[in-house]
DRENDRENMAR-867890 format. One record per residue: residue in three letters; x, z, y of N, C-alpha, C, O in turn. Coordinates in steps of 0.2 Angstrom, whole numbers, plus 2048, in hexadecimal, padded with zeros to 3 digits. Each point is the difference from the previous one (the first is absolute). Layout:
! DRENDRENMAR-867890
ALAXZYXZYXZYXZY ...
END
This chain:
! DRENDRENMAR-867890
METD295CDF217FE8098018048017FB8027FD7FC SER7FF80C8078028037FB7FD8017FC7FB7FD800 GLU8058067FA7FC8037FA8028067FD7FD8037FB ASP8098008098028077FE7FB8068037FF802806 ARG7FF8017F47FC8048008008098007FD8057FE THR8087FB8048068087FD8018048058028067FF GLU7FB7F580A8008068047F88028017FE804805 LEU7FF7FB7F87F98018017FD8027FB8017FD7FA ALA7FB80C8087FC8027FA7F97FD8017FC7FE804 THR8048047F37FA7FC7FD7FD8077FE804806800 ARG7F57FA7FF7FA8067FF7F97FA7FD7FF7FC805 PRO7FE8037F87FB7FE7FF7F98018047FE806800 VAL7FE7F68027F87FF8047FE8057FB8007FF7FA ASP7FD8058087FA8067FB7F97FD8067FE7FF806 PRO7FF7FF7F27F87FB8057FC8098018018067FE SER7F87F48067FB8078047FC7FC8008007FA7FF ASP7FB80B8067F87FA8008037FE8087FD7FC804 GLY8088057FD8027FC8067F77FF8067FB8027FE PHE8067FC8077FA8008067FE7F77FF8047FB7FE ALA7F68048027FE7FB7FF7FC7FC8067FA8027FF PRO8067FA8057FC7FD8067FA8038007FD8027FB SER8017FE80B7F78018027FD7FD7FE8027FB7FD ARG7F78058047FB7FC7FB8007FA8068007FA7FF GLY8018088068017F98058067FE7FE7FE7FC7FC ARG8088048048057FC7FC7FF7FC7FC8027FA800 ARG7FA80A7FA7FF7FD7F97FC7F88018007FB7FD ALA7FB8098077FB7FC8008037FA8067FD7FA800 LEU8068068048057FA8038047FE7FA8007FA800 ASP8048097FC8057FD7FB7FB7F97FB8027FB7FE VAL7F88098017FC7FC7FB7FE7FA8028017FB7FC ALA7FE80480B7FA7FB8018087FC8048007FA7FF GLY8058088048067FC8038027FF7F87FD7FC7FE ALA8068067FF8037FC7F77FB7FC7FE8027FD7FC LEU7F78018057FB7FC7FC8017FB8038017FA7FE ALA7FE80980A8007F88058067FC7FE8007FB7FE GLY8048088048097FC7FE8027FD7FB8047FC7FF LEU7F88077FB8007FC7F87FC7FA8018027FA800 LEU7F88088037FA7FB8008037F98047FF7FA7FF LEU8048098098017F98038077FC8028027FC805 LEU8028087F68077FD7FF8028017F78058027FD SER7F47FB8028007FE7F68057FA801806801800 VAL7F97FA8028027FA8038088008008047FE7FB PRO7FD80380B80A8037FF8008047FC8068007FF LEU7F88057FE8048057FC8027FC7F98048027FB LEU7F87F78047FF7FC7FB8087FD8028058027FE LEU7F97F88068057FF8028088028018047FC800 ILE7FC80B8038058047FF8048027FB806800800 TYR7F68017F98018027F98037FB7FE8058007FD VAL7F77F98038047F87FD8088008038058007FD LEU7FA80180B8088008028048037FD8057FE7FE VAL7FA8088028048057FD8037FF7F88058027FF ARG7F67FB7FC8027FF7FB8057F97FF8037FE7FB LEU7FC7FD80C8037F87FF8068048058047FC802 SER7FD8098018078028028068037FB805801803 SER7FA8017F88038037FD7FE8037F87FA801800 ARG8097FF7FC7FE8037F97FD808801803804803 GLY7F87FD7FA7FD8048007F98028027FD7FA7FF PRO7FF8098027FB8038007FE800808803803805 GLY7F77FA7FD7FE8018057FD8038058007FE806 VAL7FD8097F78008068028058047FD8027FF7FA PHE8018088088058048017FB8067FE7FB800802 ARG8068047F97FF8067FF8068068028067FF800 GLN7F78058018068078007FD8078017FD802805 VAL8058017F77FD8067FF8028048078067FF802 ARG7F68058028038038097FC8068017FC8027FC VAL8068008087FD80B7FF7FA7FF8038007FC805 GLY7FB8067F97F8802805800802801805803801 GLN7F48028007FC8058068038057FB8007FF7FA GLY8018068078058087FE8047FE7FA7FF8037FB GLY8087F68068028007FC7FD7FD7FA8018047FC ARG7FD7F88027FE8007FA8007F87FE7FF7FD805 PRO8027FF7F68027FA8007FB7FC8017FA8017FE PHE8087F88057F97FC7FF8067F78018067FF803 THR7F67FB7F98057FC7FE7FC7FB8097FA800801 MET80B7FE8037FF7FE8078027F67FF8057FE7FD TYR7F68008058027F87FF8007FC8067FC7FF803 LYS80B7FE7FD8017FC8058027F97FD8007FF7FA PHE8007FB80B8037F97FD808803801803803804 ARG7FE7F97F68088017FE8067FD8058027FB7FE THR8008078088067FC8018068007FF8047FD804 MET7FF8057F58098018007FF7FC7F77FC8027FB ARG8087FA8058027FF7F88008037FB804805801 GLN7FA7FB7FB7FD8027F88098027FD8047FC7FE GLY7FF80C8018048027FB8058018068067FE7FF VAL7F98038078088028067FF8068017FB801803 GLY8098037FA8018088018028008068027FC804 GLY7FC80D8008047FD8057FA8098047FC8017FC LEU80380380A7FD8068037F87FD8007FF7FA801 THR7FE80A7FE7F77FE80180080080A7FC7FF804 VAL8098027FE8008008098027F88008047FD7FC THR7F88018088017F88018007FD8067FB800803 ALA80B7FC8018007FE8067FE7F77FE8007FD7FB ASN7FE80380D8007F87FE8047FC8017FF7FA7FD CYS8058078058087FD7FD8018017F88057FC7FF ASP7FA8067FD8008027FA8017FA7FA7FC7FD7FD PRO8098018028007FC7FB7FC8007F98027FC7FC ARG7FB8068037FF8007FA7F57FD8037FB7FE7FC LEU8048028087F97FD8038017FA8008067FD800 THR7F38008018027F67FD7FC7FF8077FD804803 ARG8037F57FF7FE7FD8057F98028027FF802806 VAL7FD7FE7F57FB8008037FE8087FE7FA801801 GLY8088017FE8018098008018018077FB802803 LYS80C7FD8008038008077F78008037FE805802 LEU7FF7F67FF7FB7FD8037FA8068007FD803804 LEU8037FD7F67F88057FF8048098037FC804801 ARG8097FC800802807801801800806801806803 GLN7FF7F38038018018077F88018037FD803805 TRP8007F87F67F88028047FC8067FB7FA802802 SER8098027F97FD8037FE7FA7FE7F97FA8037FF LEU8097F87FF7F97FC7FC8018047F97FB8017FC ASP80C8038038008017FA7FE8067FD8008027FA GLU7FD80180C7FB8057FE7FA8008007FD8057FF LEU8007F58027F87FF8007FF8027F87FA801800 PRO8087FF7FB7FE8037F97FD8068017FA8027FD GLN80B8038067FE8078037F88028017FE8057FF LEU7FD7F58047FA8018017FB8017F77FA8017FF VAL8097FF7FF7FF8007F88038097FF7FC8037FC ASN8077FF8068028057FE7FB8068087FD806800 VAL8037F78047FB8038057F78027FD7FD8057FF LEU8027F58007F98017FD7FF8047F87FA8027FF ARG80D8007FD7FF8037FC8008088027FF8047FC GLY8027FD80A802806803807804801801805803 GLN8047F57F7807804800805801808805804801 MET7F77F68038027FE8067FE8018067FE7FA7FF THR8008078067FF8028088017FA8038067FD7FF LEU7F57FE8068067FC8048058028078057FD803 VAL7F980A7FD8078028058018087FD7FB8047FF GLY80A7FC8018048067FB8087FF8008027FB803 PRO8028097FA8077FF7FE7FE7F97FB7FB7FE7FD ARG80C7FF8048017FB7FA8008057FA800806800 PRO8027F67FB7FF8057F98077FE7FE8027FA7FE GLU80280B8018068007FD8037FF7F97FB8017FC THR80B7FC8008018007FB8028077FF801804804 TYR7FF7FD7F58008087FD8078007FF8038067FD ASP8027F38048088027FC802800808806800801 LEU7F68008048028058057FE804803803803805 ALA7F67FE7FA7FE8078038028067FD7FF805803 VAL8057FB7F68018077FF8058018047FE806802 HIS8077F88018058018047FF8008078047FF804 TYR7F48017FD7FC8048078048078008018047FC SER7FF7FD80B8028098027F88037FE7FA7FD800 PRO8078098007FA8047FF7FD8028097FD805801 ASP8057F78047FD8028057FC7F88037FC7FF805 CYS8067FC7F67FC7FB8017FB7FD7F87FE7FB7FD ARG80180B8017FC7FD7F97F98018007FB7FE7FB TRP80480680B7F78008027FE7FA8017FA7FF802 ILE80A7FA7FD7FD7FB8047FD7FE7FA7FD7FA800 PHE80480A7F97FE7FC7FA7FC8027FF7FE7FE7FA ASP7FE80780A7F98047FE7FB7FA8047FA8027FF HIS8077F88057FD7FE8027FC7F87FE8037FB7FE ARG7F98058027FE7F67FC8057FC803801802806 PRO8027FA7F88057FD8027FB7F88027FB8007FE GLY8077FA8077FD7FE8058027F87FE8037FF7FB LEU7FB7FD8088027F97FD8018018078017FA802 THR8018098058037FC8058008078027FE8057FC GLY8047FD80B8008068048048008068047FC802 VAL7FB80B7FF8068008088087FD8008027FB803 SER80080A7F78078007FF8017F97FD8067FF7FF GLU7F67FA7FF8017FB7FD7FE7FB8088027FA7FF VAL7FD8078047FF7FD8078058018038037FB801 ARG80080C8048028048058048037FE802804805 PHE8017FC7F58088007FE8067FC7FD7FF7FD7FB ARG8078038088047FC8018058037FB802805803 ASP8017FA7F68068017FE807801805804805800 PHE7FC7F58038057FF804803805805806800802 ASP7F38068028008038038038077FF802804804 VAL7FE7FD7F48038057FD8077FC7FF805804802 LEU7FD7F67FD8067FF7FC8057FD8057FE7FE805 GLY8088027FB8057FE8048007F98017FE7FD7FA PRO8047FD80A8007FC8008047FB7FB8068017FE GLY7F87FA8008007FE7F98048057F98047FE7FC GLU7F98098068008037F97F97FF7FA7FA801802 GLU8087FD7F87FB7FF7FB7FF8057FD804805800 VAL7F57FD7FE7FC8047FD8048027F98007FC7FC ASP80280A8038018027FA7FC8047FD7FA800803 LEU8068057F77FB8047FD8048068047FB805800 VAL8087FD8038018058027FF8008087FE805803 SER8027F67FF7FD8008087F87FC8027FD7FF805 TYR8018017F37F87FF7FF7FC8078007FB801804 ILE8098047F87FC8057FE8038058067FD804803 GLU80A7FA8008018088057FD7FF8087FF804804 ARG8027F57FD7FD7FD8067F87FD8007FA801804 ILE8077FC7F97F97F98017FD8048017FE802805 VAL7FF8027F37FA8027FF7FD8068037FA801800 PRO80D8048027FD8068047FD7FE8067FD804803 ALA8057F57FF7FE7FC8087FB7FE8007FC800804 ARG8027FC7F57F97FD8007FB8067FE7FA7FF802 VAL8078057F97FA8058008008038067FA802801 ALA8097FF8047FF8038077FA7FC8037FA802802 VAL8087F77FE7FC7FC8047F87FF7FB7FA800802 ASP8078007F77FA8007FF7FB8078027F9800800 ALA80D8068007FC8078027FC7FE8067FB805801 VAL8057F68047FD7FF8057F87FF7FD7FA803801 TYR8067F87FA7F77FD7FE7FB8067FE7FB802802 LEU80C8007F77FE8057FB7FE8068047FC8047FE ARG8077FF8097FB8087FF7FA7FF8057FF804804 ASP7FF7F57FD7FA8008017FC7F97FF7FE7FD805 PRO8018027F67FE7F67FD7F98018017FC8007FB THR8027FF80C7FA7FF8018007F77FF8057FC800 MET7F28028017FF7FB7FD8047FC8088057FC801 GLY7F98078048027FC80680A7FF8008027FB802 ALA80380C7FA8057FC8008027FA7F98047FC7FF THR7F68057FD8027FC7FB7FD7F98018017FC7FB LEU7FB80380C7FF7FC8018047FE8038027FA7FE ARG8028088078067FD8038077FC7FD8037FC802 ALA7FD80A7F98077FF7FB7FD7F87FE8047FC801 LEU7F88027FC7FD7F87FF8007FC8038007FA7FE TYR8008088077FF7FB8088087FF8008037FB800 ASP80180C8008077FC8038027FD7FA8057FC800 THR7F98057F98037FC7FB7FF7F78018037FC7FF VAL7F68048047FC7F97FF8077FD8068037FB800 LYS7FD8098068077FD8048057FF7FD8027FB800 HIS80180A7FE8087FF7FD7FD7FA7FB8027FA803 ILE7FC8057F88007FA7FF8017FB8018037FC7FE LEU7F88038097FF7FA8058087FD8038027FB803 GLY80180B7FC806801805800803806805800802 PHE7F68038028028048068028057FE8028017FA THR7FF80280A8078078017FB8058027FB801803 ILE80A8047F87FC8077FF8048048028058007FC PRO7FD8048088018048018028067FC7FB8037FE PRO80C7FF7FF8007FF7FA80280A802800802806 LEU8008027F57FE8078018088027FD8027FE7FA GLN80280680B8088037FE7FE8057FF7FA801803 VAL8098057FA8018077FF8058008038047FC800 THR7FE8098058048008058058077FB7FF8027FB PRO8077FE80A8058077FC7FD805803804805801 ASP7F87FC8007FE8098027F87FF7FD7FC804801 GLY8037F57FC7F88037FC7FC7FD8017FD7FE7FC ARG80380080B7F97FC8017FF7F97FF8047FB7FF VAL7F68038017FF7F97FC7FC7FE8077FB802802 GLU8087F88007FE7FD8057FF7F88008037FD7FC GLU7FB8018087FF7F78018097FF805803804804 THR7FF7F77F98077FD8017FD7FD8077FC7FD801 GLY8098078048007FD8097FB8078027FF7FE805 HIS7FE8067FB7FA8038018028077FF7FF8037FB ALA8077FE80D8038068017FD8077FD8028047FC ASP7F67FC8087FB8038017FB8017F97FB803801 SER8077FA7F97FC8007FD7FE8067FD8058047FE THR7F47FF8008008067FB8028017F97FE7FC7FC PRO80780A8038008017FA7FD8017FB7FE8067FF ASP8007F67FC7FB8017FB8028047FA7FC8037FD VAL80B7FE8008048047FD8058028028057FE802 GLU7F980A7FE8058068038048027F97FE8047FC LYS80A7F78028048027FD8057FB8017FF7FC805 THR8078057F58057FF8058057FA7F78008027FB LEU8027F88078028007FD8087FD7FE8037FC802 PRO7FF8077FA7FB7FF7F87FE808801803805803 ILE7F27FB7F97FD8048037FC8027FB7FD7FD7FC PRO80380B8057FD8037FA7F87FF8037FD804804 LEU7FF7F57FB7FB7FE8017FB8057FA8028007FA HIS7F78038087FB8017FF7FA7FC7FF7FF7FB804 ASP7FC8067F77FA7FA8017FC8028037FE8067FE PRO8007F58087FE8048027F77FF8017FC800806 ALA8028017F37FA8017FE8008097FE7FB8027FD ARG80B8028058028088008018038038027FC805 PRO7FE8097FC8048048048067FE7FF8007FE7FB ALA80580380A8088017FF8018067FC7FE805801 GLY8087F87FA8028067FE7FC8027F88018057FC GLU7FB7F78037F98017FA8037F97FD8007FA803 PRO8048087F68037FC7FC7FB7FA7FD7FB8017FD GLY8087FA8047FD7FD7FE7FD7FC7F58047FE7FD SER7F78018017FE8017FB8047FA7FA8008007FA ALA8037FC80A8037FA7FD80A8017FF8047FC7FD ALA7FD80B8078058028018048017FB806802800 
END
């Protein structure tokens, strides 16, 4: 992966209050996080031991991420990479930095389970956009920065229904420029499908899709078409959810079009 950052503009992420989940979603977050931590306490302990035995380093990886309103928080994950090996924070499944145990954890999304603690603390929600690292967030275009207003999620629509290879060419590697200029706008557009109307029904559907995805069931991916529509692959009559173009001047779905975002 290329680490050349000279082609990308950089500006800090300005903090704001952002948009908290509704009371119903917050109640679901607390109930889901508590249930998950209790029911999975033994598997969590076993995974922790396996990670510690797989390579030198801590069992749990801590990293500062962009939280609701662009405010920092410490996110927890089971460590999947070797210690002391540098590189971009964009990690592919074929990344040589991954340990054998780490590859399996990522394949089944088990490395994300410690984030149930973040959900319980109110730093994350069960369904929302994935929390970005600050060294990547500073490169986001102004049109995509509204995503930082929202509380990041343990899972989300883009986690289950977006594929990097739908944006990149065959065999094309993910470097910093392609990630910021091509993957991020498309992923933000897919997340907007949920964030424009994050009802309890939409939240439960996203959680259901996540479980199916982890179990190996095929979930129809959402793609951003060249004319700016978000639709399911293979469904020509899909109703557009985001009426913008790619690259896209997206607006926050919680605000009228044209109104500036507080985190922009």
